[in-house]
N, C-alpha and C positions, 0 to 999 in steps of 0.2 A: 491383409487386408491392410495395415495402415498405422495408426496410430487411433486412439480410444479414450474418452473421459468420461467417466463417470460422475455425476455434481448431489449431493445426499443434502440437502437443508433441513435441519433437524429442527425442533424448538431454542436447542440452544447454540446452533453454529452450523456455518456452512464448511462442509468437508469436498477438497475431490482431487479424485485419483485418475493419474491420465497412465492408461494399461495400451501396450501391444494387443491388436485384434486379433493374432491368431494363436499367442499363447500367456495372454492373459500376465504377464508382467507385467509389474509394479515400475512407471519409469519416473515419476513425478507423482509429488502429492502436493496440497496446498489446504491453508486453512486458516477460518476467521469466525469469534465469534458474532452472535447475537446480542442485541443490548436487552436485557429484560421484559421479557411481556408475556404476562399472563392480567385473567381470560381474554386481555385481545390483543390485536400486536398490527405493527405498520408494516403491509408487505413491501416497501421500497426498502425497509431495513435487509430484506433479505436479498435485495437484489445491492442494496451497497455491499454489501458482506461478500452477495461472490465475488465482485469485482475484486475485492480487496485479498480473497483467497486465489483469485486466478492471475494478478499480481506477479509481475517479473518474466514477463514471457511463459509461462507455467502451460497454458494451450497453444502452444507454436505446436504447427505441425499438427493439428487434431484435425481428422476426420468430421468425428459423428460426437456428440454429446446425445446424456440420460441424464434423466434427471426422479429423484426420488425425494421427497419430503416428505415432515409430519403431515400423520394422515387429521382425515375431521374437522379441518378446518373450515370457515364457509367466510369465500368471498363473493361481494355481491359489487354487480356490476350496474349501472343505468345505462341507457338508451345510445350513450354515444360514446361508452367499455370505462366512464369514470368510475375509481371505487366510490360506490353510496356511503361507506364508513370506514372503521376501524376494522380486519378482519377478525372475527370470534373463531374461537381456535378449541383446541380437541378439548380443553382439560376444566373449559367454561360450567360449574358447577351449578351456574345461575338458571341451566335451563332443565333440570331434573322434573321441575309440574309441567316443563313444555313436554318431554316425554313420555310420563303418565299418562296426562290426558288424552298424547295421539293415540295409543294404545286402547283407551275405549273407542275415542273418534270413529277405528275402521271397524269396531266389534273384537276387540278384543288383541290378546295375543294366538292362538291357532291362526286367524282368518293376516295376521300380522307373519305368521312362518311362511302361510301360502301364498305369501303376496312379493315378500322380496327374502326370505330365508333368516328373516331375524325382528325378534322385538325391539319397540323404537327405545333408542338410548341418549344419555344427555350425551354423550360425544359429537353423536351426527348431524351432518349438518340439515337434516329433514329436522330435527327438534331445535338448531339453532335459529331453523325458520320459522317452526310455532311460538318462541321464545318474543323474533323479530317482529311475528305481527301484532302477539298482544301487547309487546312493551314500545314500540317503536313504528307508531301506523305512520308515520310520514316519512323517515326512511325505506319501511316494505312496500310502498306504492312507487317508491321510485324502481323498486328491484327490475332489470329487464333480464340477469342474465346471473347463474351461477359459476360459480370455480371452488375447488381448493386447492392446496397456495401448490404441489407439481403441475397442476391443471395451469395455476396464474402464470406459471418459473418461465415454462414450455412458452407458454402465448405473450411475453416477455419478448425472449428470445430470439423469438420469429419475427419482428420486428410487428409485434398486436394486430394478427392478419384478421378479417371478417372470421375467417371457421376458428374458431375455439374445439380440444381437442380434450379428452382423459384415456384412462384407459382400463378394462374391466377390472385389477382390483386395486384401484383408488374407489370407480365408480360403484361396486360390492361395499364400501362402506359412509356409501351417504345415507341410507336408509328410504332411498327412492332408484333402486335399483334393483332386479332379480337376478339372482344368483342361478339360478335353474333356469328360465326361459330368457338371458342375458342379453335385457332389453328396461328401458329406462321405464319409469310407472309415475308421466304427468301427472295425471290425478293425486299421485298421494303428495307434491308438487306444491299440487290446490287445496288438497285437504290442509297443509299446513301454512300455507302463507295467505290463503283465499281466494289465490289468482295462480297461473299459469305463465309459467318463462323461461324461459332460452337457456336448454342445454346443451352440456358437451358432445362433439362425434364422440361415441366408442369405439374405441382402435383396437384391435386385434397385437398379440406380444411384438410381432417382427415386424409392425407397419410406421414409417415413419410417420412423425408431424407433421415433416416440410422441411425447411430449411432458411437458413438463417439469410438477409442481405447479402451475405458471404458466399454465401455457397456452403454453411456448415452444416448436415444431415442432424436433425433434431430428434431420436427416436421416442418413443411413445411416451418413455415417465413409467412409472408407479408411485403406491404411500412404502414410507419407509418397512415396513413388514413386509411385503410384497416384492422388494429389493433385495432385500437383508436374505428372504430364503433363497433366492435367487445366486447373490452372492458367494452364500452355503454351498452350492450345489445342492440341494436338498432335491428327495424323487420323491417317489411311492415306500413307503416303510417307513419314511421318516417322519418326526416329530421332534419337536422344539420348544424350549419350558426357559424359557425368560426370567429371571431371578432378578426382578427391580424389588421397590419394595414394596408392590406388589408383587402377582405375579399371572403371565401370559401362556396360555399350551396351546400349539395349535397341532397342526399334522398337514400333508399334500396327500388330498383324497382326488378319488378319478368325476367324485359328483360332487352337487348343492346336498347340504343338511339341510331340513327344513326342521328348527322346533319350536314345540309350541310354550316350551319354558322358559326359555330366551335364554336360557344355558349358554347354547352352540349361538355362537355367531356365523353366518354363512360366508368368509371370502372368497374372492376370488384372488387365483398367483397371477405371477408377468409370465407363466408360459403356455396358459391353455387350460390347466389343473384347478383346482380347488384350496384353499387352508382353512377348513372349520376352524372356529378358537374358543377356546373355554378360556372366561379369566378367573383369577382368585383378589382378595380385597386384601391378601397377606401372604408376604414372603418375608423377605430378607428383614423387612424391619421387625418379624420380630426375633429376630437373629441380635438384632442390634441393641432390645427394648431388654433383652437378657445380660445378653455382654454388658450394659450399662448398671444394670441391676445387678452384677458379680463385680462391678470394677473392673470392667477389661476391653479390651475393644475386641473387632470380629475375626483375627487372627490365633488373638491369647482363647476364645469362645471356642475355638477348631479345635488350639490343644489341650482343652480342659475336657471337649467332649469324645475326645478320643480314649483320655483317660479313666473313660466310664466305659461302657460294654453293653450291644444292642439289646434295648427293648430295657434301657434307665433304669436296672434295678425296681422294673415294673411301675417308672414314671409316666405319665402322659400328661403333654400339654394339646389338648384342643389351643390351635393356633389367631382365631376367633378377633383376634383384637382392633379389629375395626368393624369387628361386625364379618358379615360374610357373605359371599355372590354365590360361589360354591362352594356344598351349597348354601340356599337361599335360606339363607338368617340374616340381615341387614339389622337387627336390631341387637342380637346376640354379643354376648362379650367373652370372648378367652377362658378357658381352665389349665386346675394342673389336680391332677387325681393320681392316687400308687401314695400319697407319700408315707410312708414307716420309717423309721430311726434310721434302719440300716440305710434309705434312699436320700437323707435330707444331707447333701451334699454336694459342692460346687457343679460338679461336674456330670455327675446326675443330671439336676436342672441341665447341664450346658446339650450335653447327650436330647435331651427331652425336645429342648428347643431344635437342634435340627431333625429329630425324628419326627418333632409334627410340623414344623417346614414341609418336610419330604413329603407324607404322608395327605399332608393338605393339597398336593399338586400331584401327587397320585391319584385321588379322590377324580381332581377336575380331568387327569390324561384316559383312567379308563368311565369318567363318561363318553370321550373322545370313542373309546374301545369299544362300551358299549353299543356305538351306533353302527357299530362294522370298522372301523376306522386298524388301518394295519398300522404298529408300531413294532417294527424290528430293531430299530435301536433310535436313540433321546437326543437330543443334543445339546447341549445345557450351556444358556448364554449368562454373560454379564460377570460381576466381578466375586461376588459370592461362588462362583461354577470356580474358581481358582481355590477356593478353600478346599483343605486335606479331607476335612470333615465332611463334609457335602461326597467330596468323591468316594472316599470310603462305604459312605451309607447308600446315597445315590442308589447305583446299580441291583442292591436286592431290594430295592423300597422297589422300582421302577417295573424288576422285573426282567430286564435288558438290556442291552448295550449302553454305555452310556461314553460322548462324544463327546471334548472341551476345545469348540474350535480354538488354537492360536488368534488373541486382539487384534482383532482387524478392524477398517473401516466396510462390514459387509453389505451394506447399503449404496455407499456410495461403488464398491466393484460390482453390483449389479446390477447397475443403470448403467458403466464401463460395459457389462457386456452383454445388455439390454443393448446399447451402440452399437456396440462391435456386431451383433446378428442382425438387425436391421439394414447397415453397411454390406454387411456378407451380403442379404440378403437382394440390395439393391444393387452390386456390384456380381451377379450372379452365382455367389461362389459356398451360398452358403441356403437351405430350405428355406420356407417360410416354419419347416414344423420341425426342425432342427436346430437349436440355440448353438454358438460355438463350444467345444468341448474343454474347458479350460480346466484345469487341474484344481481337485479339490484340497479345501483347506487344508493347514497345516492342525492335524491335532493330538492331543492326547485318547485313550481310547482305553477304558473299562470294563470288560465284563467279568461276569459274578459267575464263580460257583458254583458246582447244584449245591454246595452246602450253605452258601452264600445266600440262596435263594428260599431256600431251608428257612433259614434266620429272617432272613426280610418277608417272607411269608409271616411268620409267629410274634413278628414285629406290624406288621400291617395286621394281625388278625386281630392283638391287645388296642391296637386305634381304634377301633372299627366297634369294639365292642364298646369301648369309650363315648365312640362318640354315638353308637344307637340309645345308649345308657340317658346321654342327656340331652340331645334331640331326638329322637325316635321319628322314627320315615322322615328323614332330611333327605333323602335319594329316594323317597319315594316306598321303599319299607319299611319294613319293622311294626 
């Protein structure tokens, strides 16, 4: 088919991969940092970074580009297409009160779950529009159109045409697009902003956004989560657990999930499927805190944990160091129970930290399983996935095969694969229903044995008993 490129504009940098469209082989790569920008950012800096990443003829011979970008950012344009103000980014905590306000404005959590598959959250553009209307009414009055970062970058690459576009994946994170009906809810924009405004056209997975003035095809693009899932080659039965300071758990599912508790956010993916997501507030921050307490680093903590045994001699850590979102315990704190003379050793505390973190993420995984999501293997992402203690413990606690992909720019790869799909459809060699079959990511695979599953079940039971004693009914039981 030719040569394609995937561009990922994250909160920290621009990464570009240039690939053979038929095989997915990476031919060239580019990188450039972004200036610090939180909770607001200058989108022009993203364009400058893009140019720096593509310097030196990186895109020579490229026929199509796919764009992935950080999610939940809000860019507001006036009637002339000029930015009204700097972009409001996904980590803007000023918006929390606006999200709570909107929840009640529509009639509560159930009404929102039925409307768009998610209860309003501070990260969403919807809540940012409400904040803008309440705190910067003069700016709000100038808003004629709204975009997210990937939408804006695609629009810029195309030469700022009259038509603006997005895709179903990024649209599903706005708070005013229904994952069930796959349509905008302009009435919810009006609820947040006080009036309606122009929204981008939502493209299908293989549909092109257009061509640059030079004739380069630009595919629909998508958000980083959706692009990474596509780059990894996920399908039904696959779940991903991302180990950052906080955690996220998502899986590929055939339909949108409405959840009135707000625990599940119903995203769409970049292929026509869905990605229900559950977040936890605590993941690697639990390990880092324990490592600091024990005067070591993460590899040292892992070594200590492996010197202990499953169950940590009865020591159980509930890892709610920042409160918790799953289960909904925003004002709680972490706890350590089961202290006995024989358990008060560094290695047992280290093991309890790993087991607590992973049991907390298993709770989130079980929320999806409880809604009928099939999980046959779990992909572990993040630097902590390389720790031997994580790899030794996770399969038995998750109760399934664990896959640790080789580190790579999966969001950029997913964007490139989307570009190849769109290019192939245009050339008549691919179907809009079948993306290019690129090789799966290189991985390490960890399969639990029957004995390990039994041990993992016992550790989970120990953890669940302590959680229910400490926070009865946290998951609607007890």
